[in-house]
C-alpha positions as CSV (number, residue, x, y, z in Angstrom):
1,M,-13.8,17.2,19.9
2,N,-10.4,16.9,21.6
3,F,-9.0,13.6,23.0
4,E,-10.6,14.1,26.4
5,E,-14.0,14.9,25.0
6,M,-13.8,11.8,22.8
7,T,-12.8,9.7,25.8
8,A,-15.9,10.9,27.6
9,K,-18.0,10.3,24.6
10,M,-16.8,6.7,24.4
11,R,-17.2,6.1,28.1
12,D,-20.6,7.7,28.6
13,G,-22.2,8.2,25.1
14,Q,-25.7,6.7,24.6
15,G,-25.6,5.2,21.2
16,F,-23.4,2.9,19.1
17,I,-20.3,2.7,16.8
18,A,-20.8,2.4,13.1
19,A,-18.4,0.1,11.4
20,L,-17.6,1.6,8.0
21,D,-14.3,-0.2,7.5
22,Q,-14.8,-2.8,4.8
23,S,-11.4,-3.3,3.2
24,G,-10.1,-4.9,-0.1
25,G,-11.4,-8.4,0.5
26,S,-14.8,-7.5,1.7
27,T,-15.4,-4.4,-0.5
28,P,-16.9,-6.2,-3.5
29,K,-19.4,-8.0,-1.3
30,A,-20.3,-4.8,0.4
31,L,-20.8,-3.0,-2.9
32,R,-23.0,-5.9,-4.3
33,A,-25.2,-5.7,-1.1
34,Y,-25.5,-1.9,-1.8
35,G,-26.6,-2.6,-5.4
36,V,-23.4,-1.8,-7.2
37,E,-22.4,-4.8,-9.4
38,D,-18.9,-5.9,-10.2
39,G,-19.2,-4.7,-13.8
40,E,-19.7,-1.1,-12.6
41,W,-16.1,-0.7,-11.6
42,D,-12.8,-1.8,-13.0
43,G,-9.8,-2.3,-10.8
44,D,-9.1,-1.4,-7.2
45,D,-9.0,2.4,-7.6
46,E,-12.6,2.4,-9.1
47,M,-13.8,-0.1,-6.5
48,F,-12.5,2.0,-3.6
49,A,-14.0,5.1,-5.2
50,K,-17.4,3.4,-5.3
51,I,-17.2,2.4,-1.6
52,H,-15.9,5.8,-0.7
53,E,-19.0,7.4,-2.3
54,M,-21.2,5.0,-0.3
55,R,-19.5,5.9,3.0
56,C,-19.6,9.7,2.3
57,R,-23.3,9.3,1.6
58,I,-23.8,7.6,4.9
59,V,-21.8,10.2,7.0
60,D,-23.4,13.1,5.2
61,S,-26.9,11.8,5.7
62,P,-28.8,13.9,8.3
63,S,-29.7,10.8,10.4
64,F,-26.1,9.9,10.9
65,S,-25.6,13.0,12.9
66,N,-28.7,12.7,15.1
67,G,-26.5,11.9,18.2
68,K,-27.2,8.1,18.2
69,V,-24.0,7.3,16.3
70,I,-21.2,8.0,18.8
71,G,-18.3,6.6,16.8
72,A,-17.3,5.3,13.4
73,I,-14.6,2.9,12.3
74,L,-12.9,3.9,9.1
75,F,-10.8,2.1,6.4
76,E,-7.5,3.8,5.8
77,K,-8.5,5.2,2.4
78,T,-11.6,6.6,4.0
79,M,-9.6,8.3,6.7
80,E,-7.5,10.0,4.1
81,G,-10.5,11.0,2.0
82,C,-12.9,13.9,2.0
83,N,-16.6,14.3,1.5
84,A,-18.1,16.1,-1.6
85,E,-17.5,19.5,0.1
86,G,-13.9,18.7,0.7
87,S,-14.0,18.2,4.4
88,P,-11.6,15.4,5.7
89,I,-13.7,12.6,7.0
90,P,-12.2,12.4,10.5
91,E,-12.6,16.1,11.0
92,L,-16.1,16.0,9.6
93,L,-17.1,13.2,12.0
94,S,-15.5,14.9,15.0
95,R,-17.3,18.1,14.2
96,R,-20.6,16.3,14.2
97,G,-19.9,14.5,17.5
98,V,-18.9,11.2,16.1
99,V,-15.6,9.7,17.4
100,P,-13.3,8.4,14.5
101,F,-11.4,5.1,14.7
102,L,-9.1,3.5,12.1
103,K,-9.0,-0.2,11.1
104,V,-5.3,-1.1,11.2
105,D,-5.1,-4.9,10.7
106,K,-3.9,-6.3,7.4
107,G,-6.0,-9.5,7.3
108,M,-5.5,-12.9,9.0
109,H,-3.5,-16.1,8.6
110,D,-5.2,-19.4,7.9
111,V,-6.7,-21.3,10.8
112,E,-4.3,-22.8,13.3
113,N,-5.3,-24.4,16.6
114,G,-8.8,-23.3,15.9
115,A,-8.0,-19.6,15.5
116,Q,-7.0,-17.1,12.9
117,L,-4.3,-14.7,14.1
118,M,-3.6,-11.4,12.4
119,K,-0.9,-11.0,9.8
120,P,2.0,-8.7,10.7
121,I,1.2,-5.0,10.6
122,P,4.6,-3.5,9.6
123,E,3.2,0.0,9.0
124,L,1.5,0.2,12.3
125,E,3.6,3.0,13.8
126,A,3.3,5.1,10.6
127,M,-0.5,4.5,10.4
128,C,-1.0,5.4,14.1
129,K,1.0,8.6,13.7
130,R,-0.9,9.6,10.6
131,A,-4.2,8.8,12.3
132,K,-3.2,11.0,15.3
133,E,-2.4,13.9,13.0
134,L,-5.9,13.6,11.4
135,G,-7.6,13.7,14.8
136,V,-8.5,10.0,15.0
137,F,-9.2,8.7,18.5
138,G,-8.4,5.0,18.3
139,T,-7.9,1.9,16.2
140,K,-9.5,-1.5,15.5
141,M,-8.1,-4.9,14.5
142,R,-9.8,-8.2,14.0
143,S,-8.9,-11.8,14.5
144,V,-11.2,-14.8,14.7
145,I,-11.7,-17.8,17.1
146,H,-13.3,-20.8,15.5
147,E,-13.2,-23.4,18.3
148,A,-12.6,-23.8,22.0
149,N,-8.9,-24.6,21.6
150,R,-7.0,-23.4,24.7
151,E,-3.8,-22.7,22.8
152,G,-5.5,-21.0,19.9
153,V,-7.6,-18.7,22.1
154,A,-4.7,-17.8,24.3
155,A,-2.5,-16.9,21.3
156,N,-5.3,-14.9,19.7
157,V,-6.0,-12.8,22.7
158,A,-2.3,-12.3,23.5
159,Q,-1.6,-11.1,20.0
160,Q,-4.5,-8.6,20.3
161,M,-3.1,-7.2,23.5
162,D,0.5,-7.1,22.1
163,Y,-0.6,-4.8,19.3
164,G,-3.0,-3.0,21.7
165,L,-0.2,-2.0,24.0
166,E,1.9,-0.7,21.1
167,I,-1.1,1.3,19.9
168,L,-1.6,2.8,23.4
169,S,2.0,3.9,23.3
170,F,1.3,6.0,20.2
171,G,-1.5,7.9,22.1
172,L,-4.5,6.1,20.5
173,V,-7.1,3.9,22.1
174,P,-7.2,0.4,20.6
175,I,-10.3,-1.7,20.0
176,L,-9.3,-5.3,20.4
177,E,-11.5,-7.6,18.3
178,P,-11.0,-11.3,18.9
179,E,-14.2,-12.4,17.3
180,V,-15.8,-15.8,18.2
181,S,-17.4,-17.2,15.1
182,L,-21.2,-17.7,15.3
183,D,-20.7,-20.9,13.4
184,S,-18.4,-22.5,16.1
185,V,-19.7,-25.8,17.3
186,S,-18.0,-25.0,20.7
187,R,-19.0,-21.4,20.8
188,P,-20.0,-21.2,24.5
189,Q,-16.7,-22.9,25.6
190,A,-14.7,-20.6,23.3
191,E,-16.4,-17.6,24.8
192,A,-15.6,-18.8,28.3
193,L,-11.9,-19.2,27.3
194,L,-11.9,-15.8,25.7
195,L,-13.3,-14.2,28.9
196,S,-10.7,-15.9,31.1
197,N,-7.8,-15.0,28.8
198,M,-8.9,-11.4,28.3
199,L,-9.1,-10.8,32.0
200,D,-5.5,-12.1,32.3
201,Q,-4.3,-10.0,29.5
202,L,-5.9,-6.8,30.9
203,E,-3.4,-7.0,33.7
204,R,-0.8,-5.9,31.2
205,V,-2.5,-2.6,30.5
206,P,-0.6,0.2,32.3
207,E,-2.3,1.9,35.2
208,G,-4.3,4.9,34.0
209,K,-4.7,3.5,30.5
210,Q,-7.7,1.8,28.9
211,V,-8.5,-0.3,25.9
212,M,-11.8,-1.1,24.2
213,L,-13.1,-4.5,23.2
214,K,-15.3,-5.6,20.3
215,L,-16.7,-9.0,20.9
216,T,-19.3,-11.4,19.4
217,I,-22.6,-11.1,21.3
218,P,-22.2,-13.9,23.8
219,S,-24.4,-17.0,23.7
220,E,-24.9,-16.6,27.5
221,P,-26.3,-13.1,28.2
222,N,-24.1,-10.8,30.3
223,L,-21.1,-13.3,30.1
224,Y,-18.8,-10.3,29.5
225,K,-20.0,-8.2,32.4
226,P,-16.7,-8.6,34.1
227,L,-15.0,-7.0,31.1
228,I,-17.7,-4.2,30.8
229,D,-17.0,-3.3,34.5
230,H,-13.2,-3.7,34.3
231,P,-11.4,-0.4,35.1
232,K,-9.0,-0.9,32.2
233,V,-11.8,-1.3,29.7
234,L,-13.3,2.0,28.3
235,R,-16.2,0.3,26.5
236,V,-17.2,-3.1,25.3
237,V,-19.0,-3.1,21.9
238,A,-20.6,-5.9,19.9
239,L,-20.1,-7.0,16.3
240,S,-23.1,-8.3,14.4
241,G,-21.1,-11.3,13.1
242,G,-23.5,-12.4,10.4
243,Y,-26.7,-11.8,12.3
244,S,-29.5,-9.9,10.5
245,R,-30.2,-6.5,12.1
246,E,-33.3,-7.8,13.8
247,D,-31.5,-10.8,15.3
248,A,-28.4,-8.8,16.3
249,C,-30.5,-6.2,18.1
250,R,-32.5,-8.8,19.9
251,E,-29.4,-10.6,21.1
252,L,-27.6,-7.4,22.0
253,A,-30.5,-6.1,24.1
254,K,-30.0,-9.1,26.5
255,N,-26.5,-7.7,27.5
256,D,-26.4,-4.9,30.0
257,G,-23.7,-2.2,29.2
258,M,-22.7,-3.6,25.8
259,I,-23.3,-1.4,22.8
260,A,-23.3,-2.1,19.1
261,S,-20.5,-1.7,16.6
262,F,-22.4,-3.1,13.5
263,S,-21.5,-3.0,9.9
264,R,-23.6,-5.4,7.8
265,A,-26.6,-5.1,10.3
266,L,-26.4,-1.3,9.9
267,L,-26.1,-1.1,6.2
268,E,-28.2,-4.1,5.0
269,V,-31.1,-2.2,3.7
270,L,-29.2,0.7,2.0
271,Q,-29.3,0.8,-1.8
272,A,-27.4,3.0,-4.3
273,K,-30.6,3.5,-6.3
274,M,-32.5,5.1,-3.4
275,D,-33.1,8.9,-3.6
276,D,-31.6,10.9,-0.7
277,Q,-34.9,11.0,1.3
278,Q,-35.3,7.2,1.0
279,F,-31.7,6.6,1.9
280,D,-31.8,8.8,5.0
281,Q,-35.1,7.3,6.1
282,A,-33.7,3.7,5.7
283,L,-30.5,4.7,7.5
284,G,-32.4,6.5,10.2
285,N,-34.6,3.5,10.9
286,A,-31.6,1.3,11.2
287,I,-29.8,3.8,13.5
288,D,-32.9,4.1,15.7
289,E,-33.2,0.3,16.1
290,I,-29.6,-0.3,16.8
291,A,-29.4,2.6,19.3
292,C,-32.4,1.3,21.1
293,A,-30.8,-2.2,21.5
294,S,-27.6,-0.6,22.7
295,T,-29.1,1.7,25.3
296,G,-32.4,0.1,26.2
297,A,-34.1,3.4,25.4
């Protein structure tokens, strides 16, 4: 797929985006959930090799290419890697009709004013240029809102857009992810502040350009419809945020036009010890359920 074809896929595709971007801090937890214990690897290189094996098994599984996964978010090492047959992962995904994205954030600062902003991304330009070379369509970066603090929410959303505009200038489409924590005691108010601030920030997007948004499924169904319908938003996708797959799919289905971009809720039943048939069946069942919640089909 070329850039125009990927844009059309993101705008019109009936399915969801798989989040396969666990990085250093979350990788051990992801491996344990997959049935790979800490004692089975030694050091970061072996840890990332194990998680790369898991990701390759996922993207090589027949059910992953059934047309219901329209995009995949990759960790940088995954983007640079190949599958067992030697095909670069972004090229492999694109060939199978799955639009590749790259996670670019480098973690978050501690909570301030009820929010966690992203740490600086000094290598952003180099990462974006390399991603473009490899046929990647866009990027993703995450920060978190913990409470309905006006200053904190405003700073969080503004920082997302600051980086998003820079990424747009490199010819990639950014997914802005200002996550509202499901544990927030002021979650509805925080979501309302997020909506207001994001609508303001979208005015900064140049005419003819679009960003994507990855948001917590709102406590009030269809709260984010103004963002879904906004001409400067290519697509709004939902994170699972700690929900089980069943709960995430139930809540997502209440929101018209919002599709999934799940990680934990997609991968929660996969185990390293499964044979290939069991693995593909479990993954296929998850894909079918999430796609149904995303499209209403």
